MIROMI-548328 format. One record per residue: residue in three letters; x, y negated, z negated of N, C-alpha, C, O in turn; residue number from 1. Coordinates in pm, 1 decimal, m for minus. Each point is the difference from the previous one (the first is absolute). Layout:
! MIROMI-548328
code:nc1:nc2:nc3:cac1:cac2:cac3:cc1:cc2:cc3:oc1:oc2:oc3:pos
ALA:X:Y:Z:X:Y:Z:X:Y:Z:X:Y:Z:NUM
...
END
This chain:
! MIROMI-548328
code:nc1:nc2:nc3:cac1:cac2:cac3:cc1:cc2:cc3:oc1:oc2:oc3:pos
MET:84.0:118.0:0.0:m84.0:m118.0:0.0:88.5:m124.3:0.0:83.3:m17.7:m88.9:1
GLN:m101.3:m65.1:185.7:76.3:m123.4:7.3:m81.9:m112.0:m62.0:m115.3:m23.4:36.4:2
GLU:179.2:m46.0:m132.5:m70.0:m106.9:m68.9:28.6:m134.2:65.4:108.0:m22.5:54.7:3
THR:m205.2:m64.8:m61.1:20.9:m134.0:51.0:74.1:m81.9:m105.6:9.5:41.0:m115.7:4
LEU:42.2:m155.6:155.7:67.5:m88.0:m95.5:m94.8:m44.8:m110.4:41.9:m14.2:m114.8:5
ASP:m169.2:m8.5:147.5:m98.1:m38.6:m101.9:m18.5:110.6:m103.4:m7.6:m26.7:m119.9:6
GLU:0.4:150.3:166.7:m15.7:112.5:m92.2:121.9:14.9:m89.3:m12.2:21.4:m120.6:7
LEU:130.4:m33.0:181.0:122.8:8.4:m79.9:8.3:m114.0:m100.7:41.0:20.2:m114.3:8
GLY:m80.0:m139.7:156.8:m0.6:m114.5:m90.5:m95.6:20.7:m116.3:32.2:m32.1:m114.4:9
ALA:m149.9:85.8:144.2:m99.1:26.0:m105.5:52.6:103.7:m99.3:m16.0:m15.6:m121.0:10
ARG:78.2:120.2:172.1:55.6:103.0:m88.8:113.3:m56.0:m84.9:8.6:29.0:m119.4:11
THR:78.4:m109.2:180.5:110.4:m61.5:m73.8:m53.7:m92.2:m108.4:50.5:m0.9:m112.3:12
ASN:m153.4:m77.0:146.3:m62.5:m88.3:m98.4:m56.9:78.9:m116.9:17.2:m38.6:m115.6:13
ALA:m85.0:148.9:145.4:m57.3:84.4:m105.5:109.7:54.9:m91.0:m14.9:1.3:m122.2:14
HIS:123.9:43.3:181.5:111.8:52.5:m80.2:55.7:m108.9:m90.1:27.2:23.7:m117.7:15
ARG:m10.3:m142.8:173.2:55.9:m110.7:m77.8:m91.0:m35.7:m116.7:46.5:m17.8:m112.6:16
GLN:m176.8:7.2:139.8:m94.4:m34.4:m106.2:0.6:104.8:m110.5:m3.8:m33.7:m118.3:17
LEU:8.7:160.6:157.0:5.1:107.1:m98.6:128.8:m7.9:m82.5:m3.4:15.9:m122.0:18
LEU:116.1:m40.3:187.8:127.0:m9.7:m71.2:2.5:m118.3:m96.3:50.4:12.5:m111.6:19
VAL:m104.0:m126.6:153.3:m5.6:m115.8:m90.0:m86.1:33.8:m121.2:34.8:m36.3:m112.4:20
HIS:m145.4:104.5:133.5:m87.5:38.8:m111.2:74.0:94.8:m95.7:m7.7:m16.1:m121.8:21
LEU:78.2:113.2:176.6:74.2:94.7:m84.5:111.9:m70.2:m76.7:22.7:30.7:m117.0:22
VAL:47.2:m124.1:181.0:104.2:m76.9:m68.8:m62.6:m80.5:m113.4:56.8:m9.6:m108.7:23
THR:m173.7:m48.1:134.5:m70.6:m76.3:m103.6:m29.4:88.6:m121.0:22.1:m40.8:m114.0:24
LEU:m71.8:161.5:138.8:m29.0:92.9:m109.1:126.8:39.3:m75.3:1.2:2.2:m123.1:25
LEU:104.3:28.5:195.9:126.2:38.1:m63.8:58.5:m114.1:m82.8:55.0:22.6:m107.7:26
ALA:m67.1:m144.8:158.4:55.5:m115.3:m70.2:m68.3:m21.9:m133.9:59.4:m57.6:m91.1:27
GLY:m183.2:102.9:78.1:m73.7:m15.1:m125.4:36.9:102.8:m105.7:m43.6:m11.0:m114.7:28
GLN:122.1:109.1:150.9:41.4:103.6:m95.2:122.7:m45.5:m78.0:75.9:m83.8:48.5:29
PRO:m55.2:137.9:m169.0:119.6:m38.7:m76.9:128.8:24.3:79.6:25.3:111.1:46.7:30
GLY:54.0:m214.6:m32.4:126.8:8.5:72.3:m14.5:m1.4:151.3:100.1:m3.9:71.5:31
GLY:m222.5:7.2:m22.1:m23.7:7.8:144.0:44.4:m124.1:74.8:65.7:9.4:103.7:32
ALA:m101.3:m125.4:m156.1:35.2:m125.0:69.0:151.1:m14.9:10.4:51.5:m41.0:103.9:33
GLN:19.1:73.9:m210.6:146.2:m13.1:1.8:61.8:96.0:101.9:92.5:m37.6:72.0:34
ALA:m141.8:158.6:m65.6:52.3:97.2:96.4:m27.4:m45.0:143.4:85.3:15.3:87.5:35
LEU:m203.2:m70.2:m63.6:m34.8:m46.9:133.9:80.2:m123.9:38.2:38.1:m15.8:115.9:36
GLU:m12.1:m72.5:m212.8:85.3:m117.3:24.9:140.1:44.9:40.9:57.9:m54.6:93.9:37
ARG:m3.6:153.7:m164.0:133.9:51.8:35.1:m1.0:57.4:141.1:92.3:m23.5:77.9:38
LEU:m196.6:98.4:m45.5:m10.1:57.3:134.5:m5.4:m110.4:105.3:64.9:10.2:104.1:39
ALA:m141.3:m114.6:m130.6:m9.6:m111.7:94.9:135.9:m66.8:16.9:38.3:m34.6:111.7:40
GLU:34.1:16.4:m219.8:132.4:m63.1:9.0:97.5:87.1:77.4:81.6:m51.1:76.6:41
GLU:m89.4:182.4:m96.0:88.9:91.3:71.5:m33.1:3.3:148.7:88.2:22.5:82.9:42
THR:m212.7:m44.3:m49.4:m46.7:9.7:137.5:20.1:m129.6:77.0:4.5:1.3:123.1:43
GLU:7.9:m114.2:m194.4:4.7:m130.6:65.5:113.4:m15.0:100.2:m18.5:m60.8:105.4:44
SER:133.0:114.1:m135.9:110.9:m17.1:93.2:84.6:125.9:4.1:5.0:78.0:m95.1:45
VAL:59.4:m61.6:205.4:91.5:111.9:17.3:137.1:m46.4:m46.5:48.9:m104.7:42.4:46
VAL:12.1:182.8:m129.0:132.3:m34.2:m49.5:99.0:9.9:115.5:m9.5:90.6:82.8:47
ASP:105.4:m184.8:m77.2:93.1:m7.2:112.6:63.3:133.4:35.9:7.2:35.2:117.8:48
HIS:38.2:38.7:m216.3:70.8:124.2:33.0:m93.8:111.3:46.8:46.6:104.4:45.6:49
GLU:m178.7:m125.2:m56.2:m94.2:101.7:44.0:m25.7:m4.8:150.5:m52.4:95.7:56.8:50
GLU:88.3:m204.3:6.8:m22.7:m12.3:144.4:134.1:m16.5:70.3:75.0:m93.5:m28.1:51
ASP:m46.2:183.4:118.0:121.4:m8.0:78.9:m40.5:m42.1:140.6:m62.3:78.1:72.1:52
PRO:96.8:m201.2:m31.7:m44.3:m48.2:131.3:42.1:90.0:115.1:m64.6:m0.3:104.8:53
GLY:170.8:77.0:m121.9:43.5:89.0:106.8:m82.6:126.3:7.9:m0.1:67.5:102.9:54
VAL:m70.3:m34.3:m209.7:m78.6:122.7:m4.6:m147.3:m27.9:23.0:m67.9:75.7:69.3:55
THR:18.6:m183.1:m126.6:m141.9:m32.4:8.1:m23.7:m95.8:116.0:62.9:m105.4:9.1:56
THR:m153.3:143.0:78.0:m32.0:m88.1:112.6:m80.1:m119.3:m50.5:m70.3:10.7:m100.4:57
PRO:80.4:m125.4:169.9:m77.0:m117.5:m42.4:m150.6:27.2:m9.0:m66.5:m49.4:m91.0:58
SER:13.2:127.4:184.7:m144.3:27.8:m3.5:m35.8:86.3:m120.4:m104.4:m21.2:m61.7:59
ALA:188.7:117.8:27.1:m25.8:84.0:m117.5:7.1:m83.4:m126.6:m81.3:17.4:m90.7:60
TYR:178.2:m107.9:84.1:10.0:m88.0:m115.7:m122.8:m89.4:m9.0:m51.1:m23.8:m109.4:61
GLY:3.0:m25.9:222.8:m119.2:m84.8:1.4:m122.4:73.6:m50.9:m79.0:m55.9:m76.0:62
VAL:62.7:180.0:116.7:m112.9:80.8:m47.2:11.7:20.2:m150.1:m98.7:m14.3:m72.2:63
GLN:217.6:47.3:24.5:18.9:21.3:m143.7:m24.3:m128.8:m77.3:m60.9:3.1:m106.9:64
ALA:106.8:m115.4:158.6:m20.5:m128.1:m67.9:m148.4:m33.5:m7.7:m47.3:m47.5:m103.2:65
ARG:m27.0:71.7:211.9:m144.3:m26.2:m1.8:m71.8:95.1:m94.4:m94.8:m39.7:m67.8:66
THR:139.1:165.1:62.6:m58.6:97.5:m91.6:22.2:m44.0:m144.4:m92.8:1.4:m80.9:67
ASN:216.3:m40.5:49.0:30.4:m47.4:m135.7:m82.0:m123.3:m35.4:m48.9:m12.0:m112.4:68
ALA:33.6:m79.6:207.6:m77.7:m121.3:m25.8:m145.8:34.2:m29.7:m59.7:m58.1:m90.6:69
GLU:2.8:150.4:164.7:m139.6:39.0:m23.9:m13.7:72.4:m133.7:m98.2:m20.4:m71.4:70
MET:194.9:104.2:36.9:m3.8:66.1:m130.8:1.0:m104.0:m111.7:m75.2:11.3:m96.7:71
CYS:159.9:m111.7:110.3:5.7:m107.3:m101.0:m131.9:m74.4:m7.9:m46.6:m31.1:m109.6:72
ARG:m14.3:2.0:223.4:m128.9:m70.7:m0.6:m107.0:82.6:m70.4:m79.0:m54.2:m77.3:73
ILE:75.7:183.5:103.0:m97.5:87.6:m64.9:22.9:0.5:m150.7:m94.5:m14.3:m77.5:74
LEU:219.6:30.6:36.2:30.4:1.1:m143.5:m35.0:m133.3:m64.6:m62.7:m2.6:m105.9:75
ARG:102.1:m107.8:167.9:m28.6:m133.6:m56.1:m150.7:m26.2:m5.2:m50.0:m53.7:m98.8:76
ASP:m22.3:91.3:204.1:m145.2:m20.4:0.5:m66.2:77.9:m113.8:m87.1:m52.6:m69.2:77
GLY:128.4:176.8:50.5:m56.3:81.0:m108.4:35.5:m54.6:m137.3:m83.8:m2.4:m90.2:78
LEU:208.2:m41.6:74.6:42.1:m57.7:m128.0:m75.6:m129.5:m29.8:m41.6:m23.1:m113.5:79
GLU:23.8:m61.3:215.5:m74.3:m124.6:m19.3:m145.6:28.0:m35.4:m56.7:m66.1:m87.1:80
ARG:m3.3:162.7:153.6:m139.4:34.8:m29.6:m12.6:52.7:m142.4:m94.5:m34.1:m71.1:81
SER:188.9:116.3:29.9:m2.3:52.9:m136.3:13.5:m111.9:m102.1:m68.9:0.4:m101.9:82
ALA:157.1:m96.2:128.3:18.2:m112.9:m92.2:m127.9:m83.3:m8.7:m38.1:m44.0:m108.5:83
ARG:m28.3:22.2:222.2:m126.3:m75.2:m0.8:m106.4:73.2:m80.2:m76.1:m61.9:m74.3:84
GLN:70.9:194.2:89.3:m100.5:77.9:m72.1:26.3:m2.1:m150.8:m93.9:7.4:m79.3:85
ALA:220.4:m17.2:39.9:35.5:m2.6:m142.0:m21.6:m137.0:m61.5:m5.6:m12.6:m122.3:86
ASP:m6.6:m90.8:205.5:m16.5:m137.6:m47.0:m148.6:m28.8:m18.1:m74.6:m4.2:97.8:87
PRO:30.4:m16.0:m224.0:m143.0:m23.3:m23.8:m52.4:m130.5:61.7:m120.8:m15.7:17.4:88
THR:210.4:m77.6:15.6:m44.8:m126.3:59.5:m6.3:5.9:152.5:m48.0:m93.3:64.3:89
SER:96.0:201.7:m7.9:1.4:14.6:146.0:m138.8:41.9:50.0:m65.3:83.6:m62.4:90
PRO:19.9:m141.4:174.8:m129.6:42.8:56.6:8.5:145.5:45.5:103.4:44.0:50.2:91
ARG:m209.1:27.9:m67.5:m5.0:142.5:35.8:m21.2:18.6:148.9:m75.6:m73.2:64.0:92
GLU:145.9:175.3:m9.4:m19.7:36.8:141.3:m121.6:87.8:11.6:m31.0:76.5:m91.4:93
GLU:m37.1:m86.3:200.7:m119.1:82.8:22.0:32.7:111.3:95.0:m86.7:81.3:32.0:94
END
């Protein structure tokens, strides 16, 4: 079955929304937010010695950089949502 770009986009969106929700739940657990913050910090950038320009093609590095950026966005979105839910003065999401 060949999927259209719209179908792939919808599936990707669903996965992202589910992951943000799961991160939100995990962040509310004891020690969860700190563990997720560490993961986000580790994912934010590739350490210099981890990438060898002679081994990794520019396109492969670009894909990995975009993947890491999206992982960070998912983690940050979930952490922010969890913080809002824990704040009694924050408006509730529906």
